[in-house]
N, C-alpha and C positions, 0 to 999 in steps of 0.2 A: 297511086296509091288508094286501099281501100281503107275502109275505116278501122278492121283491125290493123293492117296493118299501122296506121298512124298514130295507135294508141299506144303500137307495141312499141315503135319508136322515141313516142314522149316518154315510155317508162325508162327505156334505155338511157336515154339524154338525162334521165333524171337521177340516172345510177351515180353515185360515190366513188371516190376514189377508193382503194382499199390495199390496206395494209397487210402483207400475207406475213411477213416478220412477224406480225403481233399471233399471226396462229399458234396452238397449243397441243403438241403434242401427248398422246395418254395410252398407256397400254392396255386402259381395261376402258372400259365404258361404251355410251352409244352415240350414234354419229347419224348424219352430220351436227355440225356444233349450230348451236345456237335454236330459237323456239320463238316465232313471230303469229299469233294466230289473227286470218283475214275470213271474215265471215262473207260468207260468196249469198246473192241475192237469191231472192225469190224467181224472181224473172228469170236469172242466168241458171239457176239449178232445172227451169223448166224447161228453158233451151237444149241443155244437156241432155234430158229425155226426152225430146222431141227430134235431136241429133243421133244420138246412139240409141235412141231406143233400148234403151234400160229400165230395169226393175229394179229400185234402189229401195229397200223396205226403208222409211224412217232417215235417209242420209245424214251424216254429219260431217256436213264443209267443211274443216279444218285446213288451214294450209298450217302443216306442222312437219315436224322431219318426222323422218320413222326413226323407233327408237330401238335399239339394238346392241347385242348384248354375245362378248365371245363368249364358244360353249370350249371348257376345258377336256380336253382329250388325252390329254398327255399321261393319264392316269393307267391308260391300258398300256404304258410303255416301262412301268417303275418294276423294276425286280424287288423280290420282298426280302431278300437272302442278304447278308452282309458279304460285300465281294473287296476282291483288290483291284488295283487298277490294271494289272494283268489283265482281266478279262473285259479290256473295253468298257470299262462302267466307272463311273464315279465314286466319290463315299455315298452319296445317296441311293445309287443301286440305279442309279440314270445312265444310262447309254451316250456314250460322249460323240457329238458329230455339229455339224455344221446347223444352226438353227437359218433359217428364213423363212421373209413371208410373199403371199402372194395376192394382187388384186387382179379379180375379173369384172372388167366393166364395158357395156354397151352401152356408150356414151350419148347414143343420138346424132347423129350428124345433122346442121341445121338445116343444110338444103333439103335432104327426107323429110324432116320435118314439116317444112315449107309446102311442101311437097303434096302431102297427105295432113293437113291443118284441119280434116274433119276430126280425125285421131284424135286431136287436143280441143275440141270446141269447150270442153269440159276448165280448161287449165284458166288462169288468169292472163293476161298479154305478157307482163311484166315475166313470168315463169317461161315463156316461148320465147325473148330476147335473147339472142347470143351473149353480149355483153354480161346479162346476168347470170346465163346460165354458166357463164365460163368461171364466174366466182365463186359460184358454187361449186364446181368440177374443181378450181385449183383447191377450195376449202377441203373437200373428200383426200381430194393426194395428201396436200400436209397433215390433215387430221390422222390417217392408217398410217402415213410414212412406210408404205410398204416397201421390202428391194427388188421385187418383179413387180411390173403393173403390163396386164393383154388389155389392151384396148382394144373393141370393136368402134363400125361406124364413127372412124377421125377424118374429118374431112382433113383434106387435103392440105387448103390453104389455109384453114386453120390449124393444124398442125404444125409448119411451117413457120408460122405469124404468133401465134402463141403458144401452144401448150409445148412446143419440144424448149421453147430456150426456156419457159418457167423450168423444167423438169433438167433441165442442161444444167442451171445454175445451181439444183438443188443436187447435182453428185449423179444424174443418170446418162447411162448410154443408150442410144436411141436407134431401133431398127425399124423401117416402118415399110410397107407394103399397100397402095393404090389398088383398088379395082381396075381390073380392066376394062378395055371400052371407053366410055366418056361418064363412068359411074364417077362422082365424086371424092367418095370415101375410101377407109381401106382398113387392115389391123396395125397396130403396133406392139412389140414388147420393149418394154423399157426395163431396165437395170442401173442398179448399182454399183458404180464403176469403183468405188473402195472398199466392197466387199466379195465381188466374181468380175469375171474376164468374161470376155466374150471368146471362145474359141472357135466360132464356125456358125456360120449361118447360110440359111436358104430360103429361097424367098417362092411359093410355091400356086401358081397361075391355072382354077382349072378349066377354063376355056380352052377349047379342043376343037377348030373347025369341021363340020360337016361331023357331027358325034351329037348325036341326040343330048343323049343323057349330060353332055358336057359342054350345052351349050350357051351358060350364062357366069358373068364375070366375078364371082365368088373366088377370094383367096385367101390363100392360108400362109404362117411363116414357123419355121422351123428353126434355134438355136440350142449350140451347146454353149454353156454357161460352165465354169470352174470356181471353186471356191478360193479364193486368194488365200495367202498366206504359206499354204503347203502344196508345192508345185507334183506332189505322189498322189494327191486327192481325185480321185475321178470326177470325170464332169458328168453332168444330168444336163437333160432335155426338154426345152419348154417348146410346145407346139401352141400356138392360136390361132383362131379360125373364126368364119363367119359363113354359114349355110345359106343356102337360099333362102326366102322366106316363105313363097308360095306354098300351101297346106298339101295342094290336090298332085304337084310332080316332088312325090319322097322318090321316084328313081335317080330323079336329077341328086336329091339330097344323099342319098346313099351311094352314090356313084361319084357325088363327089368325097365324101368319107375316105373311099377304097382308094380312088387315086392319092389323097392325102398319106393313107397308112402307105403308099406304096414309096413316095416319095418320102415320108420317114426313114423307110427301110434303107433307101437307097443313099441317102444322106448320109445316112451314120457306118452304114459299110463303107463307103468312101471317105468317114475318119478315122474307121480303123488303126492306119499306123498312127494316129495322136492318142491311141487308148494303152493302157498300160497292161491291163488286165482284160478279163473275158468276162469278169463279173457283170452280171444284168444289169444296164445303165439305165438308171429311171428315168422313169420318163413323165410328163406334166403336160397334160392335154385339155385347154381350156376352151373356150367361145363362146358363140352364140348359134347353137347349134338347129334353131327355130325346129325342135323335136319335145314332143311331152316325156315325161319319166315312165320307162317302162313299156313304151310302143316299140315298136320292132327297130329301129335304126339304135334306140338307147341298148335296145338287146346284143343289138350286135356290136356297141362298144364294149359293153360288158360282159358279155360271153366270149367275146372273141367269133363268134360264128352265127350263122342264120341260113338259113331255108326259105330260100325264095318263092320256090315253087308256090303256084295258087295265090300269089299274095299281092294285091292291087297297090298300085301306087299310090293312090291316095290313103290308104291303110299305115303309111311306111312313119309317117310322121305322129302320127296320135291326134293330130288335131283337128280330122274331120271325121264325126259321126254316122257320117250316112257319106257314101260312095257316089256320084255322078252315075248315071245309069250308064253311059258308052265309055268308062274311064277303063283302062288299058293296065292289065298285068304288067309285072316288070321284067323288062327282054330276060331273054337266057340267051348267050351268059350278058350279065350284068354290063360289063364292059366289052364293047367289039375287040376281037385279035388283035385289029392291025396297031391296037396301043400298045401292045408288049408289056398285057400287066396280065395277073395270071388270076386264078378265085381266090388265094390265098394272100392278096393284094399285094405282091411282090412282083416287081419289073422281070420278065424273063432272062433277061442277061445276067439278073443275079442266079442264076441257079445254080452254077456251077461253084460258087462263094464256099471255101471249105473253113470255114471257120470253127473253132472249137466247142466240141460238144454243150448246150445250154449256152451259146454265146444266142444273143435274144434279137438280131437285127439280120441273123442268118436266113434262107430263103427256103430251112428244111419241111420236110410234113412235118404238122405238128402233130398232137394226138390230142383228141378233145371224149367228154363223154362217151363212152361205148367202145372206145377204142380209136383206131387211126382214121382221120378223115380220108373218102378215096374221093376224088372231084371225079372221077372215071365212073363212077358209080353211081356218084351225088353230083350232077352238073349242074343242079341248081342250088348249090351252096356255097357261101363268103365265107371267106376267114380273115383273120388277122392273128401275128402272133404275140400281140400285146396285151398283157394282162392287166385288166386298169380296174379300178373301182372309183365311184364318186365320192365326193368329198361331205357330200349331201346327202340325207337318207330322205328328202321330198315330202315325207310327213312328220310335223312337229311331236316326240315324243312326250311333250306333256299335255298336248290340247289336240292331240289327233287330228288338228285340220294339216291341209294340202299346204305344201309353201307357195311363193309367185316370187318370179325376178322380172315378171314384166308385167303391166298392166297400160291395156288400150282399148279401144271399142268396148271399155267397163268389164272387163274381164282379167283378171288376175290368171298367169300362170308360168309355170317353171320351161324355160327354154334356154338357159344358159347354164353352164356345169364349169367343174372344174373336175376331171378323173386323172387319176395318176395311179401310178404301176404299184404293184404289190405281188405276193410271194402266190402262189397254185398251189394247192394240196386237193389232196382225195380223198375224201372219207367212202367205203364204200362204191356206191354208183357217183351220187354227190358230189358234186365241186367245192370248197371250199376257200376261201382268201382272206391271208393276214397279211399287215404292214413288210415290207421288208427290208431294206437297206434307206425306202424313204418312210418316215416315220408321220403321220398325221396328228399332230399337237395341240389343236382348236382351231374352229371354226367360225365366222360370225355367223350368226345367227339371221333365216331370214323369214318377210314377213310373210302372211297367209294374205287370201284374196278380202279379208274382212279389213286386215289391216289398214290394208291400201286405202281402202273405200271411205274409213274412218278421215284419213287424211286429205280428203278430195283427189285422189287419184294422183295420174303423175301424169307428167312430171309438173312441179309447184314449186316456191320459189324455196326452198328447199333441199329439192331431191330435183338435179337435175334434167335428166331421161326418163326417159318411158319403163326404162330398165331400172334396177336395183343393181348395187356391187356385190359381188361375192369375196370371200376373202378366207384365207386359212392361213396357217403357221406349221412348217414343215421340220424336220430334222432328218437330212440328210446321215447319214453312217457313213465314218471315216473309215 
């Protein structure tokens, strides 16, 4: 055991028992709970600079929580006129519906942390110990008390031995999918069984033998959840994934996402008999996409369309400013024909599906800006039929600074997202979106890079991951 591991083990052994029942819950305010400052020594500061080569001007190394607040967006859905209950609104002019909260969080698998410890040279040893990290994670789960948890980098043994029991005792049902191969972690979706029931679920494996763009072990989860209380209420779909990290292999990330969209469509098509109407079924898509805002992959999610011609693989995720000299263009077609998935991200066996007009998981040709898409004329174009937009704007409207969901190697960036389905409208040649059956009521504010640097980076003794959690509150119109 090296000196660093020994210090970490001693820190774990000094940890006291934690009374989870004493945690408080609140609808407003900062998180996570508590605040203790621990000054990092000048020698340790120098060690950070040498190991990570970071140019931090006058760093303020404080081990403190990130103070975050809920941003109220419910005003967008309030009616100004007096209305009666027959209009589907209450006496205050607010649409009636099922309100719920969702937390999306890459919790940093312990084995991955230990395999890449050079990324965390700036951290106090006790901030890297699983026992202490677990304590902070459970504090966050209890504090936010979300109705749905979408978690990434969930180490399988830690999930079975620690997290699952804790969550089940607090009324959560859990669905888990470990990455394929010998990878130790995976994705989990947990939901409060007193508020909703699981209609169906599907595990999605991205690995496909002998397919270069699907050669990695990443996975996804798709669940169909129905609010309890009224069996006539349509369910909604929640999807959680963690795409490949490698910044140069955007071809793999894009192929994984295309496969995920195809699997969502096929899954929902198979559940058609469980659905009472052909209304657009609300979808929430979240996870760690390892891609920056407004990158080609991000635009593919939000615009439902991407022109791949001339696009370098290393540019897809937006993480690389300079492409390697010999790096390749995206393949055409992106997915090989033998997979049976078309350029509209649809399994070909669904092509004869006779859903009602407007049924969102059918595989009919979609129309985009400029008229119908024709894949015979545009062989390097891929699309998907889901109208999605991001919960977050990625730029703080008050400060104008870029938001950040991750901090490692001395950089803060956004790579984690919550997307949700919206109604698509056309105004002349422009597209616009507005909330449909799924209304965004609030979101938990995100920090910027300097906010994270001011607390000494991530993880720390209050923030247990190198990612920060994303959270939103929704209303599902009934």
